[in-house]
Biopython code that builds the backbone (N, CA, C, O; Angstrom):
import numpy as np
from Bio.PDB.StructureBuilder import StructureBuilder

atoms = [
    (1, "MET", "N", (5.395, 2.953, -11.450)),
    (1, "MET", "CA", (5.212, 1.810, -12.325)),
    (1, "MET", "C", (3.826, 1.230, -12.076)),
    (1, "MET", "O", (3.407, 1.082, -10.928)),
    (2, "GLN", "N", (3.136, 0.911, -13.122)),
    (2, "GLN", "CA", (1.811, 0.329, -12.982)),
    (2, "GLN", "C", (1.920, -1.185, -12.984)),
    (2, "GLN", "O", (2.614, -1.767, -13.818)),
    (3, "TYR", "N", (1.225, -1.823, -12.037)),
    (3, "TYR", "CA", (1.364, -3.269, -11.910)),
    (3, "TYR", "C", (0.768, -4.037, -13.072)),
    (3, "TYR", "O", (1.019, -5.236, -13.199)),
    (4, "ALA", "N", (-0.008, -3.392, -13.921)),
    (4, "ALA", "CA", (-0.542, -4.056, -15.114)),
    (4, "ALA", "C", (0.226, -3.633, -16.363)),
    (4, "ALA", "O", (-0.087, -4.079, -17.467)),
    (5, "GLY", "N", (1.228, -2.775, -16.194)),
    (5, "GLY", "CA", (2.002, -2.265, -17.321)),
    (5, "GLY", "C", (2.869, -3.335, -17.961)),
    (5, "GLY", "O", (3.292, -4.291, -17.312)),
    (6, "GLY", "N", (3.121, -3.151, -19.249)),
    (6, "GLY", "CA", (3.881, -4.130, -20.023)),
    (6, "GLY", "C", (5.289, -4.372, -19.507)),
    (6, "GLY", "O", (5.724, -5.520, -19.415)),
    (7, "GLU", "N", (6.011, -3.301, -19.168)),
    (7, "GLU", "CA", (7.391, -3.471, -18.692)),
    (7, "GLU", "C", (7.431, -4.237, -17.374)),
    (7, "GLU", "O", (8.285, -5.100, -17.170)),
    (8, "TYR", "N", (6.513, -3.914, -16.498)),
    (8, "TYR", "CA", (6.452, -4.608, -15.205)),
    (8, "TYR", "C", (6.149, -6.088, -15.408)),
    (8, "TYR", "O", (6.748, -6.948, -14.762)),
    (9, "ARG", "N", (5.220, -6.374, -16.306)),
    (9, "ARG", "CA", (4.865, -7.768, -16.573)),
    (9, "ARG", "C", (6.040, -8.526, -17.179)),
    (9, "ARG", "O", (6.217, -9.713, -16.905)),
    (10, "LYS", "N", (6.848, -7.851, -18.002)),
    (10, "LYS", "CA", (8.051, -8.483, -18.566)),
    (10, "LYS", "C", (9.043, -8.826, -17.455)),
    (10, "LYS", "O", (9.640, -9.903, -17.458)),
    (11, "LEU", "N", (9.215, -7.901, -16.504)),
    (11, "LEU", "CA", (10.115, -8.158, -15.370)),
    (11, "LEU", "C", (9.653, -9.373, -14.574)),
    (11, "LEU", "O", (10.459, -10.217, -14.182)),
    (12, "LEU", "N", (8.351, -9.449, -14.341)),
    (12, "LEU", "CA", (7.813, -10.601, -13.615)),
    (12, "LEU", "C", (8.069, -11.889, -14.388)),
    (12, "LEU", "O", (8.484, -12.894, -13.812)),
    (13, "GLY", "N", (7.821, -11.856, -15.682)),
    (13, "GLY", "CA", (8.040, -13.038, -16.516)),
    (13, "GLY", "C", (9.489, -13.473, -16.506)),
    (13, "GLY", "O", (9.781, -14.667, -16.440)),
    (14, "ALA", "N", (10.409, -12.508, -16.571)),
    (14, "ALA", "CA", (11.838, -12.827, -16.553)),
    (14, "ALA", "C", (12.244, -13.482, -15.239)),
    (14, "ALA", "O", (13.160, -14.304, -15.206)),
    (15, "ALA", "N", (11.563, -13.119, -14.161)),
    (15, "ALA", "CA", (11.852, -13.704, -12.848)),
    (15, "ALA", "C", (11.004, -14.945, -12.578)),
    (15, "ALA", "O", (11.037, -15.505, -11.483)),
    (16, "ARG", "N", (10.243, -15.366, -13.592)),
    (16, "ARG", "CA", (9.354, -16.531, -13.487)),
    (16, "ARG", "C", (8.328, -16.378, -12.367)),
    (16, "ARG", "O", (8.040, -17.319, -11.628)),
    (17, "ILE", "N", (7.795, -15.181, -12.267)),
    (17, "ILE", "CA", (6.759, -14.882, -11.278)),
    (17, "ILE", "C", (5.429, -14.793, -12.009)),
    (17, "ILE", "O", (5.307, -14.091, -13.012)),
    (18, "THR", "N", (4.437, -15.506, -11.502)),
    (18, "THR", "CA", (3.103, -15.458, -12.084)),
    (18, "THR", "C", (2.300, -14.366, -11.398)),
    (18, "THR", "O", (2.112, -14.390, -10.181)),
    (19, "GLN", "N", (1.835, -13.423, -12.176)),
    (19, "GLN", "CA", (1.061, -12.320, -11.633)),
    (19, "GLN", "C", (-0.400, -12.724, -11.507)),
    (19, "GLN", "O", (-0.961, -13.368, -12.394)),
    (20, "SER", "N", (-0.998, -12.342, -10.406)),
    (20, "SER", "CA", (-2.407, -12.642, -10.182)),
    (20, "SER", "C", (-3.162, -11.339, -10.017)),
    (20, "SER", "O", (-2.919, -10.584, -9.075)),
    (21, "MET", "N", (-4.070, -11.080, -10.924)),
    (21, "MET", "CA", (-4.903, -9.891, -10.791)),
    (21, "MET", "C", (-6.219, -10.141, -11.496)),
    (21, "MET", "O", (-6.326, -10.987, -12.384)),
    (22, "SER", "N", (-7.203, -9.392, -11.082)),
    (22, "SER", "CA", (-8.541, -9.586, -11.633)),
    (22, "SER", "C", (-8.704, -8.840, -12.950)),
    (22, "SER", "O", (-7.815, -8.122, -13.407)),
    (23, "ARG", "N", (-9.870, -9.038, -13.535)),
    (23, "ARG", "CA", (-10.190, -8.328, -14.770)),
    (23, "ARG", "C", (-10.441, -6.855, -14.472)),
    (23, "ARG", "O", (-10.726, -6.480, -13.335)),
    (24, "THR", "N", (-10.333, -6.041, -15.488)),
    (24, "THR", "CA", (-10.638, -4.621, -15.374)),
    (24, "THR", "C", (-12.073, -4.443, -14.882)),
    (24, "THR", "O", (-12.993, -5.109, -15.356)),
    (25, "GLY", "N", (-12.245, -3.540, -13.932)),
    (25, "GLY", "CA", (-13.580, -3.251, -13.420)),
    (25, "GLY", "C", (-14.025, -4.132, -12.273)),
    (25, "GLY", "O", (-15.144, -3.980, -11.784)),
    (26, "GLU", "N", (-13.183, -5.046, -11.830)),
    (26, "GLU", "CA", (-13.523, -5.941, -10.713)),
    (26, "GLU", "C", (-12.816, -5.453, -9.449)),
    (26, "GLU", "O", (-11.933, -6.130, -8.923)),
    (27, "CYS", "N", (-13.209, -4.278, -8.969)),
    (27, "CYS", "CA", (-12.499, -3.655, -7.851)),
    (27, "CYS", "C", (-12.587, -4.456, -6.560)),
    (27, "CYS", "O", (-11.697, -4.348, -5.716)),
    (28, "LEU", "N", (-13.632, -5.254, -6.383)),
    (28, "LEU", "CA", (-13.752, -6.017, -5.140)),
    (28, "LEU", "C", (-12.675, -7.085, -5.024)),
    (28, "LEU", "O", (-12.335, -7.510, -3.920)),
    (29, "ASP", "N", (-12.137, -7.521, -6.162)),
    (29, "ASP", "CA", (-11.052, -8.497, -6.134)),
    (29, "ASP", "C", (-9.763, -7.880, -5.605)),
    (29, "ASP", "O", (-8.870, -8.599, -5.156)),
    (30, "ASN", "N", (-9.662, -6.571, -5.653)),
    (30, "ASN", "CA", (-8.458, -5.866, -5.216)),
    (30, "ASN", "C", (-8.780, -4.902, -4.075)),
    (30, "ASN", "O", (-8.217, -3.809, -4.011)),
    (31, "ALA", "N", (-9.663, -5.291, -3.191)),
    (31, "ALA", "CA", (-10.181, -4.383, -2.168)),
    (31, "ALA", "C", (-9.084, -3.774, -1.296)),
    (31, "ALA", "O", (-9.140, -2.585, -0.985)),
    (32, "LEU", "N", (-8.101, -4.557, -0.900)),
    (32, "LEU", "CA", (-7.064, -4.023, -0.012)),
    (32, "LEU", "C", (-6.237, -2.945, -0.690)),
    (32, "LEU", "O", (-5.993, -1.888, -0.107)),
    (33, "ILE", "N", (-5.804, -3.206, -1.920)),
    (33, "ILE", "CA", (-4.979, -2.202, -2.600)),
    (33, "ILE", "C", (-5.817, -0.998, -2.998)),
    (33, "ILE", "O", (-5.321, 0.129, -2.992)),
    (34, "GLU", "N", (-7.084, -1.219, -3.346)),
    (34, "GLU", "CA", (-7.975, -0.095, -3.659)),
    (34, "GLU", "C", (-8.154, 0.783, -2.423)),
    (34, "GLU", "O", (-8.167, 2.009, -2.531)),
    (35, "SER", "N", (-8.291, 0.171, -1.262)),
    (35, "SER", "CA", (-8.425, 0.914, -0.015)),
    (35, "SER", "C", (-7.153, 1.711, 0.280)),
    (35, "SER", "O", (-7.219, 2.866, 0.699)),
    (36, "PHE", "N", (-5.996, 1.083, 0.057)),
    (36, "PHE", "CA", (-4.724, 1.771, 0.275)),
    (36, "PHE", "C", (-4.623, 3.015, -0.605)),
    (36, "PHE", "O", (-4.300, 4.099, -0.119)),
    (37, "PHE", "N", (-4.901, 2.856, -1.902)),
    (37, "PHE", "CA", (-4.784, 3.998, -2.809)),
    (37, "PHE", "C", (-5.797, 5.093, -2.479)),
    (37, "PHE", "O", (-5.498, 6.276, -2.639)),
    (38, "ALA", "N", (-6.984, 4.715, -2.022)),
    (38, "ALA", "CA", (-7.967, 5.716, -1.599)),
    (38, "ALA", "C", (-7.429, 6.514, -0.412)),
    (38, "ALA", "O", (-7.569, 7.736, -0.366)),
    (39, "SER", "N", (-6.810, 5.818, 0.548)),
    (39, "SER", "CA", (-6.223, 6.502, 1.709)),
    (39, "SER", "C", (-5.075, 7.407, 1.286)),
    (39, "SER", "O", (-4.980, 8.546, 1.743)),
    (40, "LEU", "N", (-4.208, 6.910, 0.423)),
    (40, "LEU", "CA", (-3.074, 7.699, -0.060)),
    (40, "LEU", "C", (-3.553, 8.990, -0.722)),
    (40, "LEU", "O", (-3.017, 10.067, -0.460)),
    (41, "LYS", "N", (-4.548, 8.874, -1.566)),
    (41, "LYS", "CA", (-5.066, 10.063, -2.255)),
    (41, "LYS", "C", (-5.728, 11.029, -1.281)),
    (41, "LYS", "O", (-5.479, 12.233, -1.327)),
    (42, "LYS", "N", (-6.576, 10.494, -0.396)),
    (42, "LYS", "CA", (-7.323, 11.342, 0.536)),
    (42, "LYS", "C", (-6.405, 12.007, 1.558)),
    (42, "LYS", "O", (-6.586, 13.182, 1.879)),
    (43, "GLU", "N", (-5.427, 11.269, 2.069)),
    (43, "GLU", "CA", (-4.602, 11.757, 3.168)),
    (43, "GLU", "C", (-3.343, 12.497, 2.721)),
    (43, "GLU", "O", (-2.727, 13.197, 3.525)),
    (44, "LEU", "N", (-2.951, 12.355, 1.454)),
    (44, "LEU", "CA", (-1.723, 13.020, 1.022)),
    (44, "LEU", "C", (-1.879, 13.724, -0.323)),
    (44, "LEU", "O", (-1.764, 14.947, -0.404)),
    (45, "VAL", "N", (-2.134, 12.970, -1.351)),
    (45, "VAL", "CA", (-2.064, 13.499, -2.717)),
    (45, "VAL", "C", (-3.010, 14.670, -2.947)),
    (45, "VAL", "O", (-2.611, 15.674, -3.536)),
    (46, "HIS", "N", (-4.249, 14.561, -2.498)),
    (46, "HIS", "CA", (-5.213, 15.636, -2.736)),
    (46, "HIS", "C", (-5.060, 16.810, -1.772)),
    (46, "HIS", "O", (-5.743, 17.823, -1.925)),
    (47, "ARG", "N", (-4.183, 16.692, -0.795)),
    (47, "ARG", "CA", (-3.968, 17.778, 0.173)),
    (47, "ARG", "C", (-2.707, 18.588, -0.118)),
    (47, "ARG", "O", (-2.526, 19.672, 0.437)),
    (48, "GLU", "N", (-1.856, 18.083, -0.963)),
    (48, "GLU", "CA", (-0.558, 18.714, -1.222)),
    (48, "GLU", "C", (-0.436, 19.130, -2.682)),
    (48, "GLU", "O", (-1.102, 18.580, -3.559)),
    (49, "ARG", "N", (0.416, 20.099, -2.921)),
    (49, "ARG", "CA", (0.808, 20.459, -4.285)),
    (49, "ARG", "C", (2.318, 20.293, -4.349)),
    (49, "ARG", "O", (3.059, 20.987, -3.653)),
    (50, "PHE", "N", (2.755, 19.391, -5.168)),
    (50, "PHE", "CA", (4.178, 19.110, -5.291)),
    (50, "PHE", "C", (4.748, 19.883, -6.472)),
    (50, "PHE", "O", (4.152, 19.925, -7.548)),
    (51, "LYS", "N", (5.907, 20.492, -6.260)),
    (51, "LYS", "CA", (6.528, 21.281, -7.324)),
    (51, "LYS", "C", (7.290, 20.404, -8.306)),
    (51, "LYS", "O", (7.425, 20.747, -9.481)),
    (52, "THR", "N", (7.789, 19.268, -7.819)),
    (52, "THR", "CA", (8.573, 18.377, -8.681)),
    (52, "THR", "C", (8.180, 16.930, -8.423)),
    (52, "THR", "O", (7.570, 16.603, -7.405)),
    (53, "ARG", "N", (8.545, 16.075, -9.369)),
    (53, "ARG", "CA", (8.326, 14.635, -9.168)),
    (53, "ARG", "C", (9.149, 14.119, -7.995)),
    (53, "ARG", "O", (8.694, 13.261, -7.238)),
    (54, "VAL", "N", (10.348, 14.640, -7.850)),
    (54, "VAL", "CA", (11.221, 14.214, -6.752)),
    (54, "VAL", "C", (10.543, 14.500, -5.417)),
    (54, "VAL", "O", (10.562, 13.668, -4.510)),
    (55, "GLN", "N", (9.948, 15.677, -5.306)),
    (55, "GLN", "CA", (9.225, 16.045, -4.086)),
    (55, "GLN", "C", (8.043, 15.105, -3.849)),
    (55, "GLN", "O", (7.820, 14.653, -2.725)),
    (56, "ALA", "N", (7.295, 14.815, -4.898)),
    (56, "ALA", "CA", (6.138, 13.922, -4.780)),
    (56, "ALA", "C", (6.576, 12.523, -4.374)),
    (56, "ALA", "O", (5.971, 11.916, -3.491)),
    (57, "LYS", "N", (7.626, 12.004, -5.012)),
    (57, "LYS", "CA", (8.115, 10.657, -4.686)),
    (57, "LYS", "C", (8.568, 10.576, -3.234)),
    (57, "LYS", "O", (8.285, 9.595, -2.546)),
    (58, "ALA", "N", (9.273, 11.610, -2.767)),
    (58, "ALA", "CA", (9.751, 11.619, -1.378)),
    (58, "ALA", "C", (8.578, 11.645, -0.400)),
    (58, "ALA", "O", (8.596, 10.947, 0.614)),
    (59, "ALA", "N", (7.567, 12.446, -0.702)),
    (59, "ALA", "CA", (6.400, 12.535, 0.182)),
    (59, "ALA", "C", (5.629, 11.223, 0.207)),
    (59, "ALA", "O", (5.179, 10.788, 1.267)),
    (60, "ILE", "N", (5.474, 10.594, -0.945)),
    (60, "ILE", "CA", (4.759, 9.314, -1.008)),
    (60, "ILE", "C", (5.543, 8.233, -0.280)),
    (60, "ILE", "O", (4.961, 7.422, 0.441)),
    (61, "PHE", "N", (6.865, 8.215, -0.463)),
    (61, "PHE", "CA", (7.705, 7.249, 0.250)),
    (61, "PHE", "C", (7.544, 7.425, 1.757)),
    (61, "PHE", "O", (7.363, 6.448, 2.483)),
    (62, "GLU", "N", (7.612, 8.667, 2.223)),
    (62, "GLU", "CA", (7.475, 8.928, 3.660)),
    (62, "GLU", "C", (6.087, 8.532, 4.160)),
    (62, "GLU", "O", (5.959, 7.960, 5.243)),
    (63, "TYR", "N", (5.057, 8.828, 3.387)),
    (63, "TYR", "CA", (3.692, 8.453, 3.772)),
    (63, "TYR", "C", (3.595, 6.947, 3.979)),
    (63, "TYR", "O", (3.045, 6.483, 4.978)),
    (64, "ILE", "N", (4.131, 6.188, 3.030)),
    (64, "ILE", "CA", (4.022, 4.726, 3.101)),
    (64, "ILE", "C", (4.905, 4.156, 4.197)),
    (64, "ILE", "O", (4.424, 3.427, 5.064)),
    (65, "GLU", "N", (6.188, 4.480, 4.168)),
    (65, "GLU", "CA", (7.152, 3.842, 5.068)),
    (65, "GLU", "C", (7.103, 4.354, 6.503)),
    (65, "GLU", "O", (7.324, 3.587, 7.440)),
    (66, "VAL", "N", (6.820, 5.631, 6.683)),
    (66, "VAL", "CA", (6.821, 6.191, 8.036)),
    (66, "VAL", "C", (5.417, 6.212, 8.630)),
    (66, "VAL", "O", (5.209, 5.745, 9.750)),
    (67, "PHE", "N", (4.459, 6.749, 7.891)),
    (67, "PHE", "CA", (3.120, 6.924, 8.456)),
    (67, "PHE", "C", (2.238, 5.691, 8.281)),
    (67, "PHE", "O", (1.808, 5.100, 9.271)),
    (68, "TYR", "N", (1.964, 5.296, 7.049)),
    (68, "TYR", "CA", (0.977, 4.244, 6.787)),
    (68, "TYR", "C", (1.378, 2.908, 7.411)),
    (68, "TYR", "O", (0.552, 2.248, 8.041)),
    (69, "ASN", "N", (2.618, 2.513, 7.243)),
    (69, "ASN", "CA", (3.058, 1.203, 7.730)),
    (69, "ASN", "C", (3.424, 1.170, 9.209)),
    (69, "ASN", "O", (3.528, 0.088, 9.787)),
    (70, "ARG", "N", (3.622, 2.334, 9.839)),
    (70, "ARG", "CA", (4.091, 2.317, 11.228)),
    (70, "ARG", "C", (3.198, 3.064, 12.212)),
    (70, "ARG", "O", (3.100, 2.669, 13.374)),
    (71, "GLN", "N", (2.542, 4.145, 11.765)),
    (71, "GLN", "CA", (1.822, 5.000, 12.708)),
    (71, "GLN", "C", (0.313, 5.038, 12.506)),
    (71, "GLN", "O", (-0.430, 5.239, 13.466)),
    (72, "ARG", "N", (-0.146, 4.852, 11.294)),
    (72, "ARG", "CA", (-1.574, 4.999, 10.991)),
    (72, "ARG", "C", (-2.362, 3.849, 11.597)),
    (72, "ARG", "O", (-1.978, 2.686, 11.470)),
    (73, "ARG", "N", (-3.460, 4.177, 12.251)),
    (73, "ARG", "CA", (-4.340, 3.144, 12.796)),
    (73, "ARG", "C", (-5.201, 2.587, 11.666)),
    (73, "ARG", "O", (-5.734, 3.340, 10.851)),
    (74, "HIS", "N", (-5.331, 1.260, 11.625)),
    (74, "HIS", "CA", (-6.060, 0.584, 10.554)),
    (74, "HIS", "C", (-7.296, -0.111, 11.118)),
    (74, "HIS", "O", (-7.208, -0.843, 12.104)),
    (75, "SER", "N", (-8.438, 0.119, 10.494)),
    (75, "SER", "CA", (-9.682, -0.491, 10.970)),
    (75, "SER", "C", (-9.637, -2.013, 10.876)),
    (75, "SER", "O", (-10.234, -2.697, 11.706)),
    (76, "ALA", "N", (-8.942, -2.550, 9.882)),
    (76, "ALA", "CA", (-8.892, -4.002, 9.687)),
    (76, "ALA", "C", (-8.169, -4.730, 10.820)),
    (76, "ALA", "O", (-8.323, -5.941, 10.977)),
    (77, "ILE", "N", (-7.387, -4.003, 11.604)),
    (77, "ILE", "CA", (-6.660, -4.632, 12.721)),
    (77, "ILE", "C", (-7.064, -3.981, 14.046)),
    (77, "ILE", "O", (-6.239, -3.777, 14.935)),
    (78, "GLY", "N", (-8.348, -3.665, 14.150)),
    (78, "GLY", "CA", (-8.887, -3.154, 15.408)),
    (78, "GLY", "C", (-8.435, -1.754, 15.767)),
    (78, "GLY", "O", (-8.277, -1.436, 16.946)),
    (79, "TYR", "N", (-8.226, -0.917, 14.773)),
    (79, "TYR", "CA", (-7.790, 0.464, 14.968)),
    (79, "TYR", "C", (-6.491, 0.554, 15.765)),
    (79, "TYR", "O", (-6.306, 1.448, 16.590)),
    (80, "GLN", "N", (-5.605, -0.392, 15.496)),
    (80, "GLN", "CA", (-4.256, -0.366, 16.050)),
    (80, "GLN", "C", (-3.294, 0.049, 14.941)),
    (80, "GLN", "O", (-3.631, -0.005, 13.758)),
    (81, "THR", "N", (-2.102, 0.460, 15.337)),
    (81, "THR", "CA", (-1.057, 0.653, 14.340)),
    (81, "THR", "C", (-0.537, -0.735, 13.967)),
    (81, "THR", "O", (-0.725, -1.680, 14.733)),
    (82, "PRO", "N", (0.107, -0.879, 12.820)),
    (82, "PRO", "CA", (0.682, -2.183, 12.484)),
    (82, "PRO", "C", (1.657, -2.684, 13.555)),
    (82, "PRO", "O", (1.702, -3.882, 13.837)),
    (83, "ALA", "N", (2.432, -1.781, 14.148)),
    (83, "ALA", "CA", (3.369, -2.188, 15.201)),
    (83, "ALA", "C", (2.627, -2.743, 16.414)),
    (83, "ALA", "O", (3.047, -3.742, 16.998)),
    (84, "GLN", "N", (1.523, -2.096, 16.794)),
    (84, "GLN", "CA", (0.727, -2.585, 17.924)),
    (84, "GLN", "C", (0.113, -3.944, 17.607)),
    (84, "GLN", "O", (0.101, -4.838, 18.453)),
    (85, "ALA", "N", (-0.394, -4.096, 16.396)),
    (85, "ALA", "CA", (-1.000, -5.371, 15.999)),
    (85, "ALA", "C", (0.042, -6.480, 15.999)),
    (85, "ALA", "O", (-0.240, -7.600, 16.425)),
    (86, "TYR", "N", (1.240, -6.175, 15.525)),
    (86, "TYR", "CA", (2.317, -7.164, 15.515)),
    (86, "TYR", "C", (2.661, -7.581, 16.940)),
    (86, "TYR", "O", (2.821, -8.767, 17.230)),
    (87, "GLU", "N", (2.772, -6.606, 17.814)),
    (87, "GLU", "CA", (3.092, -6.908, 19.213)),
    (87, "GLU", "C", (1.994, -7.751, 19.852)),
    (87, "GLU", "O", (2.284, -8.704, 20.576)),
    (88, "THR", "N", (0.747, -7.410, 19.589)),
    (88, "THR", "CA", (-0.385, -8.177, 20.114)),
    (88, "THR", "C", (-0.332, -9.617, 19.627)),
    (88, "THR", "O", (-0.510, -10.549, 20.412)),
    (89, "MET", "N", (-0.084, -9.802, 18.325)),
    (89, "MET", "CA", (-0.013, -11.159, 17.764)),
    (89, "MET", "C", (1.166, -11.931, 18.338)),
    (89, "MET", "O", (1.058, -13.128, 18.605)),
    (90, "THR", "N", (2.286, -11.253, 18.528)),
    (90, "THR", "CA", (3.474, -11.905, 19.080)),
    (90, "THR", "C", (3.212, -12.381, 20.500)),
    (90, "THR", "O", (3.572, -13.502, 20.859)),
    (91, "TRP", "N", (2.579, -11.524, 21.317)),
    (91, "TRP", "CA", (2.278, -11.908, 22.697)),
    (91, "TRP", "C", (1.271, -13.050, 22.749)),
    (91, "TRP", "O", (1.394, -13.948, 23.583)),
    (92, "LYS", "N", (0.274, -13.024, 21.861)),
    (92, "LYS", "CA", (-0.729, -14.090, 21.842)),
    (92, "LYS", "C", (-0.110, -15.421, 21.445)),
    (92, "LYS", "O", (-0.453, -16.459, 22.009)),
    (93, "SER", "N", (0.802, -15.398, 20.475)),
    (93, "SER", "CA", (1.405, -16.656, 20.032)),
    (93, "SER", "C", (2.398, -17.190, 21.060)),
    (93, "SER", "O", (2.657, -18.392, 21.102)),
    (94, "ALA", "N", (2.958, -16.307, 21.891)),
    (94, "ALA", "CA", (3.896, -16.741, 22.923)),
    (94, "ALA", "C", (3.175, -17.320, 24.134)),
    (94, "ALA", "O", (3.750, -18.093, 24.900)),
    (95, "ALA", "N", (1.924, -16.942, 24.298)),
    (95, "ALA", "CA", (1.166, -17.387, 25.479)),
    (95, "ALA", "C", (0.706, -18.818, 25.366)),
    (95, "ALA", "O", (0.059, -19.332, 26.278)),
]
sb = StructureBuilder()
sb.init_structure("model")
sb.init_model(0)
sb.init_chain("A")
sb.init_seg("    ")
for serial, (resi, resn, name, xyz) in enumerate(atoms, 1):
    if name == "N":
        sb.init_residue(resn, " ", resi, " ")
    sb.init_atom(name, np.array(xyz, "f"), 0.0, 1.0, " ", f" {name:<3s}", serial, name[0])
structure = sb.get_structure()
């Protein structure tokens, strides 16, 4: 589903959610999501050939939920995994 797509926008409207996004061509306004999609393409999509949509969806789900969100080191958080960064923040706030 595309976040600028008509059906998605209708769902947001029905839930009384105001969508915030920049104009077309303003990639710096969406730097984090642009970076995510660049990583997804470079690290998974352009390296694999999927035979079916089901296979592609499963691989993308695993990339996001298992690798990207739990194991991949991110430069924005000091080259830690999200779990390490969370633990660091938790210990700092407890101190």
